[in-house]
C-alpha positions in Angstrom: 119.7 128.5 97.0 120.1 129.1 93.2 121.2 126.1 91.5 123.3 125.8 88.3 122.9 122.7 85.9 126.2 121.3 84.8 127.6 118.0 83.8 127.0 116.1 87.0 123.1 117.3 87.2 120.8 113.9 87.1 117.8 114.1 84.5 114.6 113.2 85.5 111.6 112.8 83.0 108.1 112.1 82.2 106.3 110.8 79.2 103.0 111.4 78.4 100.7 111.8 75.6 99.3 114.9 76.8 102.3 116.6 78.9 101.2 118.7 81.6 103.5 121.1 84.1 102.6 119.5 87.4 105.1 116.7 88.0 107.9 119.3 86.3 106.6 122.1 88.9 106.8 119.8 91.8 110.0 117.5 91.1 112.0 121.1 90.5 110.4 122.7 93.3 111.7 120.0 95.8 114.8 119.6 94.0 115.7 123.2 94.7 114.4 123.6 98.0 116.5 120.6 99.2 119.4 121.5 96.8 119.8 118.8 95.0 121.5 118.7 91.9 118.7 117.0 89.5 116.2 118.6 86.9 112.8 117.5 85.7 111.4 117.9 82.1 108.3 116.6 80.5 108.3 115.0 77.2 106.0 113.1 74.7 106.5 110.6 71.9 105.0 108.7 69.3 107.4 106.2 69.8 107.9 104.6 73.2 110.2 101.9 72.4 112.8 104.3 71.1 111.8 106.6 74.3 112.7 104.0 77.1 115.4 103.1 74.9 116.6 106.9 75.3 116.3 106.6 79.2 118.6 103.7 79.2 121.3 104.9 76.9 121.3 108.7 78.0 121.3 107.8 81.8 118.3 109.4 82.5 117.7 108.7 86.2 113.8 108.4 86.6 110.9 109.0 84.1 107.5 108.9 85.1 105.1 107.4 82.8 101.1 108.5 81.8 98.7 107.5 79.4 98.7 106.2 76.9 102.6 104.5 77.5 101.7 102.9 81.1 101.0 99.4 79.3 102.8 99.9 76.2 106.6 100.5 78.0 107.0 97.3 79.6 108.3 95.6 76.9 111.4 97.3 77.0 111.9 97.1 80.7 114.3 95.0 82.4 112.2 94.4 85.9 108.6 95.0 87.4 108.5 95.6 90.8 105.6 94.2 92.4 103.2 97.0 92.7 103.7 97.0 88.8 103.7 93.3 88.7 100.6 92.9 90.2 98.7 95.1 87.9 100.8 95.2 84.8 101.0 98.6 84.5 103.7 101.1 85.1 103.6 104.8 86.3 107.6 105.0 87.2 111.1 103.9 85.7 113.7 104.1 87.5 117.3 103.6 85.8 120.2 102.1 87.8 123.4 102.2 85.8 121.6 100.8 82.5 119.0 98.5 84.5 115.6 100.0 84.4 113.0 98.5 86.9 109.5 99.9 87.1 106.9 100.9 89.8 103.3 101.9 89.6 103.2 104.4 92.6 99.4 105.6 91.6 98.4 102.3 93.5 99.7 103.6 97.0 98.6 106.8 96.2 94.5 105.8 95.6 95.1 103.7 98.3 96.0 106.3 100.7 93.2 108.7 99.5 90.5 105.9 100.1 92.0 106.1 103.8 92.6 109.6 104.3 89.0 110.7 102.9 87.3 107.6 105.0 85.6 106.3 102.2 82.7 103.2 103.6 84.0 100.1 102.2 80.3 99.0 101.5 79.7 101.7 99.0 78.9 100.6 95.9 81.2 102.3 93.0 81.3 102.8 89.1 84.5 103.2 87.5 84.5 104.5 83.8 87.7 103.5 82.1 89.4 100.5 81.6 93.4 101.6 80.7 96.4 101.7 82.7 95.5 103.8 85.4 92.0 102.1 85.7 94.1 98.9 86.7 96.0 100.7 89.7 92.6 102.3 90.6 90.5 99.2 90.7 93.1 96.7 92.3 93.2 99.6 94.8 89.7 99.4 95.3 89.5 95.6 95.5 92.4 95.5 98.0 91.1 98.4 100.3 88.0 95.8 100.7 85.3 97.2 98.2 83.2 94.3 97.4 80.4 95.9 94.7 81.3 97.8 91.9 80.7 98.2 88.0 83.5 99.0 85.5 81.7 101.3 82.4 83.7 100.8 79.2 83.1 101.2 75.5 85.2 98.7 75.0 83.3 95.4 75.7 86.8 93.1 75.9 89.2 95.5 77.7 86.1 96.6 80.0 84.9 92.8 80.9 88.7 91.7 81.0 89.4 94.3 83.9 86.0 93.8 85.8 86.3 89.6 85.7 89.8 90.0 86.7 89.2 91.9 90.3 85.4 90.4 90.7 83.4 93.0 89.6 81.0 93.4 86.8 81.6 95.0 83.3 78.6 97.6 81.7 78.8 99.7 78.7 76.9 102.3 80.6 75.8 103.4 84.1 72.2 103.5 83.0 70.1 103.9 86.0 72.1 101.8 88.3 72.4 103.6 91.7 76.0 103.8 92.7 77.5 105.5 95.7 80.8 106.5 93.9 81.6 107.5 90.6 85.1 107.5 89.7 86.9 108.8 86.3 90.0 107.2 85.2 89.6 108.3 81.2 90.7 111.8 79.7 87.4 113.0 80.0 87.4 116.4 81.5 91.3 116.8 80.9 92.7 120.3 80.1 93.3 120.5 76.1 91.6 117.4 75.5 88.6 116.8 72.8 86.7 116.2 75.9 88.1 118.9 78.0 84.2 120.3 78.9 82.7 117.0 79.2 81.3 115.3 82.3 82.4 111.7 82.8 79.3 110.8 84.2 75.4 112.0 83.2 74.2 114.5 85.9 71.7 112.1 87.5 74.1 109.3 87.9 76.4 111.9 89.9 73.3 113.1 91.7 72.4 109.6 93.0 76.1 109.4 94.3 77.8 110.6 97.6 81.6 110.6 96.3 82.8 112.0 93.1 86.9 110.8 92.3 88.5 112.0 89.2 91.8 110.8 88.9 92.3 114.0 85.9 94.8 116.0 87.6 94.6 119.0 85.3 92.8 120.9 85.7 92.4 120.6 89.4 88.9 121.5 89.1 87.4 118.9 86.4 84.0 119.3 85.1 83.2 116.3 87.2 84.6 117.5 90.5 83.4 120.9 89.9 79.7 119.6 89.7 80.2 117.5 92.3 81.1 120.4 94.7 78.5 122.4 93.4 75.9 119.6 94.7 77.4 118.9 98.3 79.6 115.6 97.1 82.4 114.6 98.7 85.4 114.8 96.2 88.6 112.9 95.7 90.9 114.7 93.2 93.2 113.8 90.6 95.5 117.0 92.1 95.9 114.6 95.1 96.5 111.5 93.6 99.0 113.2 91.4 100.8 114.7 94.5 101.0 111.5 96.0 102.1 109.3 93.5 104.9 112.0 92.7 105.9 111.9 96.2 106.7 108.2 95.9 108.5 108.9 92.5 110.8 111.6 94.2 111.8 109.2 96.8 112.8 106.5 94.2 114.6 109.0 91.9 116.5 110.8 94.8 116.5 108.4 98.0 115.4 111.4 100.0 111.8 111.9 101.3 110.5 115.7 101.8 108.7 116.5 104.8 104.7 116.7 104.8 104.8 120.8 105.1 107.6 120.8 102.2 105.5 118.0 100.4 102.6 120.4 100.5 104.5 123.5 99.1 105.3 121.6 96.3 101.9 120.7 95.6 101.0 124.0 96.0 103.3 125.4 93.8 102.5 122.9 91.0 99.2 123.7 91.2 99.7 127.5 91.0 
């Protein structure tokens, strides 16, 4: 059904350092399919405080939050859901009549993917990155029962803090560690970024692993995922994370949960 934007149309949006089209295409596809009077638009900003105040002041129904704003937005919100409180990182803001409540649906998505891909809980992992998305992924990994892992971060203070908080070990680099799963939660490999063509881990590290997990969603086939596929590794893509977490956001914004078939169709459309 063709829809027309009008005075009652509810706006949802995203805030990201490098906006992409996935969320915009995913949400708008579902609005159209379910005949909901919503529209979704991606934005970037250099003033996160003003942007969040704009969400409140303009009555914007929902706001997805991506790097580098997942922690920076917290002081300007009214309440954190337990999913965000536990890791002090936000990826979703819901505006109820000017009251801004924050959630983290990344955690839920990662937990579901570890289960659906049947990742062995005795796998040793190396995770590169220590930002807001890193917290969500590490928390999900820890809560899923993974006992041994390494946080790889050039920023020693942040890396050590993240590792110690979740019971793992910090290292500046992987070196000659033998790990079963490599996980990238940095922008390395992201389309349009300064390291778009780079691998998040050295080839010999990936060769020793059996599972490759990259949370970068754009492109779907990052250099890390492509290398993993070419070398016979089990891969978990950022596109999968993006779709699962976007569904949970959609439900929070609209109160509607699409069917599995519709979710798959929206994800396929968003990636096309």
